[in-house]
N, CA, C and O atoms as a GROMACS GRO file, in nm:
protein
  220
    1UNK      N    1   0.782  -1.255   0.175
    1UNK     CA    2   0.794  -1.111   0.177
    1UNK      C    3   0.664  -1.054   0.233
    1UNK      O    4   0.555  -1.095   0.192
    2UNK      N    5   0.675  -0.961   0.325
    2UNK     CA    6   0.556  -0.895   0.379
    2UNK      C    7   0.524  -0.770   0.296
    2UNK      O    8   0.603  -0.728   0.211
    3UNK      N    9   0.410  -0.714   0.321
    3UNK     CA   10   0.371  -0.590   0.252
    3UNK      C   11   0.473  -0.481   0.284
    3UNK      O   12   0.510  -0.404   0.195
    4UNK      N   13   0.517  -0.472   0.408
    4UNK     CA   14   0.618  -0.371   0.444
    4UNK      C   15   0.746  -0.394   0.364
    4UNK      O   16   0.806  -0.298   0.315
    5UNK      N   17   0.789  -0.520   0.349
    5UNK     CA   18   0.908  -0.551   0.270
    5UNK      C   19   0.887  -0.510   0.124
    5UNK      O   20   0.978  -0.457   0.060
    6UNK      N   21   0.767  -0.535   0.072
    6UNK     CA   22   0.737  -0.501  -0.067
    6UNK      C   23   0.743  -0.350  -0.089
    6UNK      O   24   0.795  -0.305  -0.191
    7UNK      N   25   0.691  -0.273   0.005
    7UNK     CA   26   0.698  -0.127  -0.006
    7UNK      C   27   0.844  -0.082  -0.013
    7UNK      O   28   0.878   0.007  -0.091
    8UNK      N   29   0.928  -0.142   0.069
    8UNK     CA   30   1.071  -0.106   0.069
    8UNK      C   31   1.137  -0.151  -0.060
    8UNK      O   32   1.217  -0.077  -0.118
    9UNK      N   33   1.106  -0.272  -0.107
    9UNK     CA   34   1.167  -0.325  -0.229
    9UNK      C   35   1.129  -0.243  -0.352
    9UNK      O   36   1.206  -0.232  -0.447
   10UNK      N   37   1.009  -0.184  -0.348
   10UNK     CA   38   0.962  -0.102  -0.460
   10UNK      C   39   1.001   0.044  -0.444
   10UNK      O   40   0.960   0.129  -0.524
   11UNK      N   41   1.080   0.073  -0.340
   11UNK     CA   42   1.126   0.211  -0.315
   11UNK      C   43   1.011   0.310  -0.310
   11UNK      O   44   1.020   0.420  -0.364
   12UNK      N   45   0.902   0.271  -0.244
   12UNK     CA   46   0.787   0.359  -0.230
   12UNK      C   47   0.823   0.475  -0.137
   12UNK      O   48   0.860   0.454  -0.022
   13UNK      N   49   0.812   0.595  -0.191
   13UNK     CA   50   0.839   0.714  -0.110
   13UNK      C   51   0.720   0.739  -0.019
   13UNK      O   52   0.605   0.720  -0.061
   14UNK      N   53   0.744   0.780   0.102
   14UNK     CA   54   0.641   0.810   0.200
   14UNK      C   55   0.541   0.694   0.216
   14UNK      O   56   0.421   0.712   0.195
   15UNK      N   57   0.589   0.575   0.254
   15UNK     CA   58   0.499   0.462   0.268
   15UNK      C   59   0.388   0.486   0.371
   15UNK      O   60   0.286   0.417   0.370
   16UNK      N   61   0.409   0.581   0.460
   16UNK     CA   62   0.305   0.615   0.558
   16UNK      C   63   0.190   0.692   0.495
   16UNK      O   64   0.088   0.716   0.560
   17UNK      N   65   0.205   0.732   0.368
   17UNK     CA   66   0.100   0.805   0.297
   17UNK      C   67   0.032   0.718   0.191
   17UNK      O   68  -0.050   0.768   0.113
   18UNK      N   69   0.066   0.590   0.188
   18UNK     CA   70   0.014   0.499   0.085
   18UNK      C   71  -0.080   0.399   0.151
   18UNK      O   72  -0.051   0.345   0.257
   19UNK      N   73  -0.193   0.374   0.086
   19UNK     CA   74  -0.281   0.265   0.127
   19UNK      C   75  -0.249   0.147   0.037
   19UNK      O   76  -0.209   0.163  -0.078
   20UNK      N   77  -0.267   0.028   0.091
   20UNK     CA   78  -0.236  -0.093   0.015
   20UNK      C   79  -0.360  -0.181   0.009
   20UNK      O   80  -0.424  -0.210   0.110
   21UNK      N   81  -0.392  -0.223  -0.113
   21UNK     CA   82  -0.501  -0.318  -0.134
   21UNK      C   83  -0.439  -0.453  -0.165
   21UNK      O   84  -0.356  -0.465  -0.256
   22UNK      N   85  -0.479  -0.554  -0.091
   22UNK     CA   86  -0.425  -0.689  -0.105
   22UNK      C   87  -0.542  -0.781  -0.139
   22UNK      O   88  -0.630  -0.805  -0.056
   23UNK      N   89  -0.541  -0.832  -0.262
   23UNK     CA   90  -0.649  -0.921  -0.309
   23UNK      C   91  -0.787  -0.861  -0.284
   23UNK      O   92  -0.879  -0.931  -0.240
   24UNK      N   93  -0.801  -0.732  -0.313
   24UNK     CA   94  -0.931  -0.666  -0.304
   24UNK      C   95  -0.967  -0.610  -0.168
   24UNK      O   96  -1.075  -0.552  -0.152
   25UNK      N   97  -0.879  -0.626  -0.070
   25UNK     CA   98  -0.906  -0.577   0.065
   25UNK      C   99  -0.805  -0.470   0.102
   25UNK      O  100  -0.684  -0.491   0.091
   26UNK      N  101  -0.855  -0.355   0.148
   26UNK     CA  102  -0.766  -0.248   0.195
   26UNK      C  103  -0.710  -0.291   0.330
   26UNK      O  104  -0.785  -0.326   0.421
   27UNK      N  105  -0.578  -0.286   0.343
   27UNK     CA  106  -0.513  -0.325   0.468
   27UNK      C  107  -0.499  -0.207   0.563
   27UNK      O  108  -0.484  -0.093   0.520
   28UNK      N  109  -0.504  -0.236   0.692
   28UNK     CA  110  -0.466  -0.137   0.792
   28UNK      C  111  -0.315  -0.130   0.795
   28UNK      O  112  -0.248  -0.231   0.772
   29UNK      N  113  -0.260  -0.014   0.821
   29UNK     CA  114  -0.114   0.000   0.826
   29UNK      C  115  -0.051  -0.097   0.926
   29UNK      O  116   0.061  -0.145   0.906
   30UNK      N  117  -0.123  -0.126   1.033
   30UNK     CA  118  -0.071  -0.218   1.134
   30UNK      C  119  -0.051  -0.359   1.080
   30UNK      O  120   0.020  -0.440   1.140
   31UNK      N  121  -0.114  -0.390   0.966
   31UNK     CA  122  -0.102  -0.522   0.904
   31UNK      C  123   0.019  -0.534   0.810
   31UNK      O  124   0.059  -0.645   0.776
   32UNK      N  125   0.076  -0.421   0.768
   32UNK     CA  126   0.186  -0.423   0.672
   32UNK      C  127   0.300  -0.517   0.712
   32UNK      O  128   0.352  -0.588   0.627
   33UNK      N  129   0.341  -0.519   0.840
   33UNK     CA  130   0.454  -0.605   0.878
   33UNK      C  131   0.418  -0.755   0.886
   33UNK      O  132   0.507  -0.839   0.892
   34UNK      N  133   0.288  -0.787   0.888
   34UNK     CA  134   0.250  -0.928   0.909
   34UNK      C  135   0.185  -0.996   0.790
   34UNK      O  136   0.187  -1.118   0.781
   35UNK      N  137   0.128  -0.918   0.697
   35UNK     CA  138   0.063  -0.979   0.581
   35UNK      C  139   0.169  -1.021   0.481
   35UNK      O  140   0.249  -0.940   0.435
   36UNK      N  141   0.169  -1.150   0.448
   36UNK     CA  142   0.268  -1.206   0.356
   36UNK      C  143   0.211  -1.203   0.215
   36UNK      O  144   0.097  -1.241   0.191
   37UNK      N  145   0.295  -1.156   0.121
   37UNK     CA  146   0.258  -1.151  -0.020
   37UNK      C  147   0.306  -1.280  -0.085
   37UNK      O  148   0.422  -1.318  -0.076
   38UNK      N  149   0.213  -1.346  -0.152
   38UNK     CA  150   0.245  -1.473  -0.217
   38UNK      C  151   0.228  -1.461  -0.368
   38UNK      O  152   0.159  -1.370  -0.417
   39UNK      N  153   0.289  -1.550  -0.440
   39UNK     CA  154   0.276  -1.552  -0.586
   39UNK      C  155   0.129  -1.559  -0.623
   39UNK      O  156   0.054  -1.639  -0.568
   40UNK      N  157   0.088  -1.474  -0.716
   40UNK     CA  158  -0.049  -1.471  -0.761
   40UNK      C  159  -0.137  -1.370  -0.689
   40UNK      O  160  -0.248  -1.342  -0.733
   41UNK      N  161  -0.088  -1.315  -0.576
   41UNK     CA  162  -0.164  -1.212  -0.506
   41UNK      C  163  -0.171  -1.086  -0.592
   41UNK      O  164  -0.082  -1.058  -0.672
   42UNK      N  165  -0.279  -1.011  -0.574
   42UNK     CA  166  -0.295  -0.884  -0.644
   42UNK      C  167  -0.275  -0.773  -0.541
   42UNK      O  168  -0.348  -0.764  -0.443
   43UNK      N  169  -0.174  -0.690  -0.566
   43UNK     CA  170  -0.139  -0.581  -0.477
   43UNK      C  171  -0.154  -0.449  -0.552
   43UNK      O  172  -0.107  -0.436  -0.665
   44UNK      N  173  -0.219  -0.353  -0.489
   44UNK     CA  174  -0.227  -0.219  -0.547
   44UNK      C  175  -0.185  -0.118  -0.441
   44UNK      O  176  -0.228  -0.126  -0.326
   45UNK      N  177  -0.102  -0.023  -0.482
   45UNK     CA  178  -0.065   0.088  -0.397
   45UNK      C  179  -0.158   0.203  -0.433
   45UNK      O  180  -0.168   0.242  -0.550
   46UNK      N  181  -0.225   0.257  -0.334
   46UNK     CA  182  -0.323   0.363  -0.359
   46UNK      C  183  -0.273   0.494  -0.299
   46UNK      O  184  -0.243   0.502  -0.180
   47UNK      N  185  -0.266   0.594  -0.383
   47UNK     CA  186  -0.222   0.727  -0.342
   47UNK      C  187  -0.341   0.821  -0.352
   47UNK      O  188  -0.399   0.838  -0.460
   48UNK      N  189  -0.377   0.882  -0.243
   48UNK     CA  190  -0.488   0.976  -0.245
   48UNK      C  191  -0.433   1.116  -0.260
   48UNK      O  192  -0.348   1.161  -0.184
   49UNK      N  193  -0.483   1.184  -0.361
   49UNK     CA  194  -0.433   1.317  -0.394
   49UNK      C  195  -0.548   1.416  -0.381
   49UNK      O  196  -0.657   1.395  -0.434
   50UNK      N  197  -0.521   1.521  -0.310
   50UNK     CA  198  -0.620   1.627  -0.296
   50UNK      C  199  -0.572   1.750  -0.370
   50UNK      O  200  -0.457   1.758  -0.414
   51UNK      N  201  -0.659   1.843  -0.383
   51UNK     CA  202  -0.617   1.967  -0.446
   51UNK      C  203  -0.732   2.033  -0.518
   51UNK      O  204  -0.848   1.992  -0.506
   52UNK      N  205  -0.698   2.134  -0.590
   52UNK     CA  206  -0.800   2.208  -0.661
   52UNK      C  207  -0.849   2.324  -0.578
   52UNK      O  208  -0.801   2.347  -0.467
   53UNK      N  209  -0.942   2.395  -0.629
   53UNK     CA  210  -0.997   2.508  -0.555
   53UNK      C  211  -1.144   2.524  -0.587
   53UNK      O  212  -1.193   2.482  -0.692
   54UNK      N  213  -1.211   2.583  -0.496
   54UNK     CA  214  -1.352   2.615  -0.518
   54UNK      C  215  -1.362   2.764  -0.544
   54UNK      O  216  -1.309   2.845  -0.467
   55UNK      N  217  -1.428   2.800  -0.649
   55UNK     CA  218  -1.440   2.942  -0.682
   55UNK      C  219  -1.577   2.993  -0.649
   55UNK      O  220  -1.605   3.111  -0.670
   0.00000   0.00000   0.00000
């Protein structure tokens, strides 16, 4: 299974807005279709959220 497949299997909404960390390394989006996820790998989906206001 590739990272792209994993995003689809996990029903990640807006995968183009998610960063993926694979075994401690942030992947480039261009790597999603080629990086294979293996048993024991550590995967984190990172969502960057902005907001708030300056007064």
